[in-house]
LUMMAR-322863 format. One record per residue (C-alpha): residue number from 0; x, y, z. Coordinates in nm, 4 decimals, padded with zeros to 6 digits. Layout:
BEGIN
+------+----------+----------+----------+
| senu |       px |       py |       pz |
+------+----------+----------+----------+
|  NUM |        X |        Y |        Z |
...
+------+----------+----------+----------+
end
This chain:
BEGIN
+------+----------+----------+----------+
| senu |       px |       py |       pz |
+------+----------+----------+----------+
|    0 | -05.2171 |  13.6131 | -02.5014 |
|    1 | -05.0496 |  13.3076 | -02.3453 |
|    2 | -05.2430 |  12.9863 | -02.2875 |
|    3 | -05.1955 |  12.7411 | -02.0052 |
|    4 | -05.1812 |  12.3648 | -02.0363 |
|    5 | -05.5025 |  12.3052 | -01.8508 |
|    6 | -05.4657 |  11.9331 | -01.7830 |
|    7 | -05.1152 |  11.9652 | -01.6417 |
|    8 | -05.0664 |  12.0524 | -01.2802 |
|    9 | -05.4385 |  12.0609 | -01.2033 |
|   10 | -05.4895 |  12.4075 | -01.3498 |
|   11 | -05.8051 |  12.2977 | -01.5300 |
|   12 | -05.9284 |  12.4559 | -01.8528 |
|   13 | -05.7624 |  12.7147 | -02.0757 |
|   14 | -05.6909 |  13.0527 | -01.9250 |
|   15 | -05.4720 |  13.3480 | -01.9949 |
|   16 | -05.1452 |  13.2566 | -01.8261 |
|   17 | -05.1112 |  13.6145 | -01.6993 |
|   18 | -05.4217 |  13.5638 | -01.4835 |
|   19 | -05.2318 |  13.3106 | -01.2730 |
|   20 | -05.0409 |  13.4098 | -00.9623 |
|   21 | -04.6600 |  13.4231 | -01.0102 |
|   22 | -04.6137 |  13.1064 | -00.8054 |
|   23 | -04.8764 |  12.9220 | -01.0103 |
|   24 | -04.7091 |  13.0313 | -01.3338 |
|   25 | -04.3757 |  12.8969 | -01.2115 |
|   26 | -04.5325 |  12.5636 | -01.1105 |
|   27 | -04.7100 |  12.5420 | -01.4456 |
|   28 | -04.3878 |  12.5986 | -01.6399 |
|   29 | -04.1995 |  12.3457 | -01.4263 |
|   30 | -04.4692 |  12.0793 | -01.4680 |
|   31 | -04.4884 |  12.1315 | -01.8442 |
|   32 | -04.1100 |  12.1019 | -01.8704 |
|   33 | -04.1230 |  11.7778 | -01.6690 |
|   34 | -04.3793 |  11.6334 | -01.9108 |
|   35 | -04.1660 |  11.7341 | -02.2099 |
|   36 | -03.8566 |  11.5818 | -02.0480 |
|   37 | -04.0427 |  11.2545 | -01.9892 |
|   38 | -04.1277 |  11.2244 | -02.3577 |
|   39 | -03.7836 |  11.3233 | -02.4799 |
|   40 | -03.5635 |  11.1646 | -02.2143 |
|   41 | -03.7571 |  10.8543 | -02.1076 |
|   42 | -03.9412 |  10.7538 | -02.4248 |
|   43 | -03.6992 |  10.9012 | -02.6773 |
|   44 | -03.9619 |  11.1027 | -02.8652 |
|   45 | -03.9112 |  11.4617 | -02.9850 |
|   46 | -04.1751 |  11.7153 | -02.8774 |
|   47 | -04.2994 |  12.0154 | -03.0753 |
|   48 | -04.4786 |  12.3127 | -02.9137 |
|   49 | -04.8358 |  12.3329 | -03.0371 |
|   50 | -05.1066 |  12.5952 | -03.0545 |
|   51 | -05.3902 |  12.6065 | -02.8032 |
|   52 | -05.7553 |  12.6956 | -02.8576 |
|   53 | -06.0083 |  12.8740 | -02.6402 |
|   54 | -06.3768 |  12.9548 | -02.6730 |
|   55 | -06.4697 |  13.3210 | -02.6769 |
|   56 | -06.7751 |  13.4656 | -02.5034 |
|   57 | -06.9446 |  13.4670 | -02.8438 |
|   58 | -06.8867 |  13.0944 | -02.8909 |
|   59 | -06.6070 |  13.1270 | -03.1453 |
|   60 | -06.2846 |  12.9263 | -03.1226 |
|   61 | -05.9667 |  13.1322 | -03.1154 |
|   62 | -05.6211 |  12.9884 | -03.1765 |
|   63 | -05.3144 |  13.0976 | -02.9818 |
|   64 | -05.1190 |  13.1211 | -03.3108 |
|   65 | -05.2785 |  13.4643 | -03.3559 |
|   66 | -05.3990 |  13.4051 | -03.7120 |
|   67 | -05.7217 |  13.5861 | -03.7965 |
|   68 | -05.8487 |  13.2715 | -03.9684 |
|   69 | -05.6816 |  12.9500 | -03.8503 |
|   70 | -05.7722 |  12.6301 | -04.0407 |
|   71 | -05.6999 |  12.4089 | -03.7379 |
|   72 | -05.7408 |  12.6083 | -03.4137 |
|   73 | -05.5420 |  12.4521 | -03.1317 |
|   74 | -05.4326 |  12.1533 | -03.3399 |
|   75 | -05.1098 |  12.2453 | -03.5177 |
|   76 | -04.7446 |  12.3202 | -03.4375 |
|   77 | -04.6547 |  12.6739 | -03.3391 |
|   78 | -04.2988 |  12.6687 | -03.4688 |
|   79 | -04.1269 |  12.3485 | -03.5821 |
|   80 | -03.7883 |  12.5112 | -03.5262 |
|   81 | -03.8573 |  12.5061 | -03.1497 |
|   82 | -03.8753 |  12.1254 | -03.1429 |
|   83 | -03.7232 |  11.9683 | -02.8323 |
|   84 | -03.5155 |  11.6740 | -02.9590 |
|   85 | -03.5207 |  11.3202 | -02.8286 |
|   86 | -03.2820 |  11.2775 | -02.5384 |
|   87 | -03.3270 |  11.6299 | -02.3990 |
|   88 | -03.2741 |  11.6589 | -02.0253 |
|   89 | -03.5105 |  11.8278 | -01.7796 |
|   90 | -03.2996 |  12.1439 | -01.7813 |
|   91 | -03.2914 |  12.1502 | -02.1606 |
|   92 | -03.6669 |  12.0896 | -02.1810 |
|   93 | -03.7334 |  12.3678 | -01.9311 |
|   94 | -03.5151 |  12.6116 | -02.1221 |
|   95 | -03.6832 |  12.5227 | -02.4525 |
|   96 | -04.0390 |  12.5422 | -02.3155 |
|   97 | -03.9727 |  12.8782 | -02.1527 |
|   98 | -03.9690 |  13.0211 | -02.5066 |
|   99 | -04.3275 |  12.9084 | -02.5701 |
|  100 | -04.5108 |  12.9177 | -02.2350 |
|  101 | -04.8455 |  12.7429 | -02.2326 |
|  102 | -04.7903 |  12.5548 | -02.5570 |
|  103 | -04.9491 |  12.2150 | -02.6144 |
|  104 | -04.7241 |  11.9119 | -02.6415 |
|  105 | -04.7251 |  11.7653 | -02.9931 |
|  106 | -04.5523 |  11.4449 | -03.1046 |
|  107 | -04.4333 |  11.4259 | -03.4668 |
|  108 | -04.5397 |  11.1061 | -03.6427 |
|  109 | -04.3324 |  10.9347 | -03.9089 |
|  110 | -04.0097 |  10.9163 | -03.7083 |
|  111 | -04.0189 |  10.6976 | -03.3992 |
|  112 | -04.3726 |  10.5801 | -03.4716 |
|  113 | -04.6740 |  10.6199 | -03.6992 |
|  114 | -05.0330 |  10.6282 | -03.5777 |
|  115 | -05.3388 |  10.4388 | -03.6973 |
|  116 | -05.6483 |  10.6433 | -03.6154 |
|  117 | -05.9974 |  10.4963 | -03.5837 |
|  118 | -06.3247 |  10.5905 | -03.4155 |
|  119 | -06.3520 |  10.5433 | -03.0408 |
|  120 | -06.6267 |  10.2777 | -03.0415 |
|  121 | -06.4473 |  10.0564 | -03.2923 |
|  122 | -06.1138 |  10.1253 | -03.1277 |
|  123 | -06.2301 |  10.0099 | -02.7860 |
|  124 | -06.3644 |  09.6849 | -02.9325 |
|  125 | -06.0383 |  09.6349 | -03.1192 |
|  126 | -05.8295 |  09.7003 | -02.8100 |
|  127 | -06.0173 |  09.4341 | -02.6117 |
|  128 | -05.9800 |  09.1797 | -02.8954 |
|  129 | -05.6107 |  09.2541 | -02.9423 |
|  130 | -05.5395 |  09.2177 | -02.5700 |
|  131 | -05.7293 |  08.8879 | -02.5557 |
|  132 | -05.5330 |  08.7611 | -02.8562 |
|  133 | -05.2071 |  08.8501 | -02.6838 |
|  134 | -05.0814 |  09.0508 | -02.9806 |
|  135 | -04.8043 |  09.3039 | -02.9214 |
|  136 | -04.9406 |  09.6529 | -02.8641 |
|  137 | -04.7830 |  09.9937 | -02.8543 |
|  138 | -04.9198 |  10.2980 | -02.6762 |
|  139 | -05.2888 |  10.3769 | -02.7368 |
|  140 | -05.4382 |  10.7215 | -02.6790 |
|  141 | -05.7928 |  10.8564 | -02.6765 |
|  142 | -05.8537 |  11.2058 | -02.8137 |
|  143 | -06.1491 |  11.4208 | -02.7010 |
|  144 | -06.3025 |  11.4322 | -03.0502 |
|  145 | -06.3857 |  11.0613 | -03.0319 |
|  146 | -06.0796 |  10.9197 | -03.2077 |
|  147 | -05.8318 |  10.6579 | -03.0886 |
|  148 | -05.4650 |  10.6526 | -03.1828 |
|  149 | -05.2782 |  10.3206 | -03.2050 |
|  150 | -04.9014 |  10.3806 | -03.2108 |
|  151 | -04.7269 |  10.1498 | -03.4573 |
|  152 | -04.3895 |  10.1234 | -03.6272 |
|  153 | -04.2963 |  10.4096 | -03.8608 |
|  154 | -04.3868 |  10.3631 | -04.2255 |
|  155 | -04.7381 |  10.2322 | -04.1567 |
|  156 | -04.9177 |  10.5390 | -04.2951 |
|  157 | -04.7460 |  10.5101 | -04.6327 |
|  158 | -04.7973 |  10.1326 | -04.6446 |
|  159 | -05.1605 |  10.1394 | -04.5305 |
|  160 | -05.3292 |  10.1192 | -04.8742 |
|  161 | -05.1081 |  09.8279 | -04.9798 |
|  162 | -05.1549 |  09.6463 | -04.6496 |
|  163 | -05.5343 |  09.6798 | -04.6727 |
|  164 | -05.5225 |  09.5552 | -05.0325 |
|  165 | -05.3238 |  09.2464 | -04.9351 |
|  166 | -05.5685 |  09.1711 | -04.6539 |
|  167 | -05.8705 |  09.2096 | -04.8797 |
|  168 | -06.0029 |  09.5241 | -04.7126 |
|  169 | -05.9186 |  09.7686 | -04.9910 |
|  170 | -06.2767 |  09.7908 | -05.1201 |
|  171 | -06.4397 |  09.8233 | -04.7776 |
|  172 | -06.5596 |  10.1514 | -04.6296 |
|  173 | -06.3361 |  10.1802 | -04.3247 |
|  174 | -06.3117 |  10.4687 | -04.0802 |
|  175 | -05.9397 |  10.4097 | -04.0522 |
|  176 | -05.6522 |  10.6401 | -04.1451 |
|  177 | -05.2780 |  10.6548 | -04.0990 |
|  178 | -05.0754 |  10.9476 | -03.9649 |
|  179 | -04.7144 |  10.9522 | -04.0761 |
|  180 | -04.4360 |  11.1782 | -04.1908 |
|  181 | -04.5056 |  11.5490 | -04.1561 |
|  182 | -04.8032 |  11.5065 | -03.9198 |
|  183 | -04.8459 |  11.5374 | -03.5441 |
|  184 | -05.0627 |  11.4086 | -03.2620 |
|  185 | -05.1333 |  11.5907 | -02.9372 |
|  186 | -04.9595 |  11.4272 | -02.6437 |
|  187 | -05.1364 |  11.3601 | -02.3132 |
|  188 | -05.2137 |  11.5454 | -02.0988 |
|  189 | -05.2439 |  11.8451 | -02.3348 |
|  190 | -05.5859 |  11.9326 | -02.4684 |
|  191 | -05.6798 |  11.9167 | -02.8360 |
|  192 | -05.8480 |  12.2111 | -03.0101 |
|  193 | -06.0093 |  12.3291 | -02.6875 |
|  194 | -06.2212 |  12.0113 | -02.6671 |
|  195 | -06.0502 |  11.8542 | -02.3673 |
|  196 | -05.7382 |  11.6544 | -02.2791 |
|  197 | -05.5927 |  11.3636 | -02.4708 |
|  198 | -05.5347 |  11.0657 | -02.2398 |
|  199 | -05.3570 |  10.7330 | -02.2540 |
|  200 | -05.5556 |  10.4099 | -02.2609 |
|  201 | -05.2261 |  10.2208 | -02.2825 |
|  202 | -04.9425 |  10.4493 | -02.1715 |
|  203 | -04.5926 |  10.4177 | -02.3168 |
|  204 | -04.3496 |  10.1643 | -02.1779 |
|  205 | -03.9807 |  10.1349 | -02.2569 |
|  206 | -04.0389 |  09.8404 | -02.4903 |
|  207 | -04.3483 |  09.9838 | -02.6596 |
|  208 | -04.1979 |  10.3307 | -02.7022 |
|  209 | -03.8771 |  10.2055 | -02.8607 |
|  210 | -04.0200 |  09.9130 | -03.0565 |
|  211 | -04.3833 |  09.9796 | -03.1518 |
|  212 | -04.5524 |  09.6881 | -03.3300 |
|  213 | -04.5693 |  09.6519 | -03.7060 |
|  214 | -04.9050 |  09.7724 | -03.8381 |
|  215 | -04.9736 |  09.4428 | -04.0174 |
|  216 | -04.9970 |  09.2648 | -03.6806 |
|  217 | -05.2913 |  09.4815 | -03.5726 |
|  218 | -05.4482 |  09.5902 | -03.8978 |
|  219 | -05.6642 |  09.2825 | -03.9572 |
|  220 | -05.8421 |  09.3292 | -03.6254 |
|  221 | -05.8686 |  09.7073 | -03.6645 |
|  222 | -06.0159 |  09.6720 | -04.0137 |
|  223 | -06.2594 |  09.4033 | -03.9003 |
|  224 | -06.4047 |  09.6059 | -03.6115 |
|  225 | -06.4241 |  09.9186 | -03.8307 |
|  226 | -06.6178 |  09.7177 | -04.0894 |
|  227 | -06.8515 |  09.5776 | -03.8230 |
|  228 | -06.9108 |  09.9250 | -03.6814 |
|  229 | -06.9968 |  10.0607 | -04.0257 |
|  230 | -07.2339 |  09.7720 | -04.0890 |
+------+----------+----------+----------+
end
């Protein structure tokens, strides 16, 4: 069964792609390819096709990967070998995505950027504080499971324990993690695990996409608001 990218092109929700009229399927594929080309060609980020999830009539979550028991339904790459590289054109993106119709758009972390993930409530407070302080910010995304993703320079995930130690936050209980090499985040406007679409709170810009901020510039504020939220 093929899955559609529900948030792209106004199709809404996850449906079997074969239920769509031929014209709608063509528009869906074209719009998905345009989104892929924007990430690869404009922002210089590779894109990996990801699995999609759907709820069954019995309330179970099924993954489009076809596994009988999937550990992460709708939240993992389908085939890393089908990655669309940075710099791909619209035609190249369309040709690549035609091999995996309906796939979610996933961005590999650990290359052009890492991600610092925190809870939504703390993340919104942090975002306001960081903007008021005038600190450099990269893209920021909100996922439907209540997590916020702050895009930072690559290497942050591996350095996170040491950075927290140097700042004196190593012994605090912080709802704060790093996503780096070998991991992925779902790219807007794809949906995550059948829960709903990921969306940008601060969309990419040419400067932010190519030169995301160093994690140490943001980490003090992120750790502080996480600590306050826990308290």
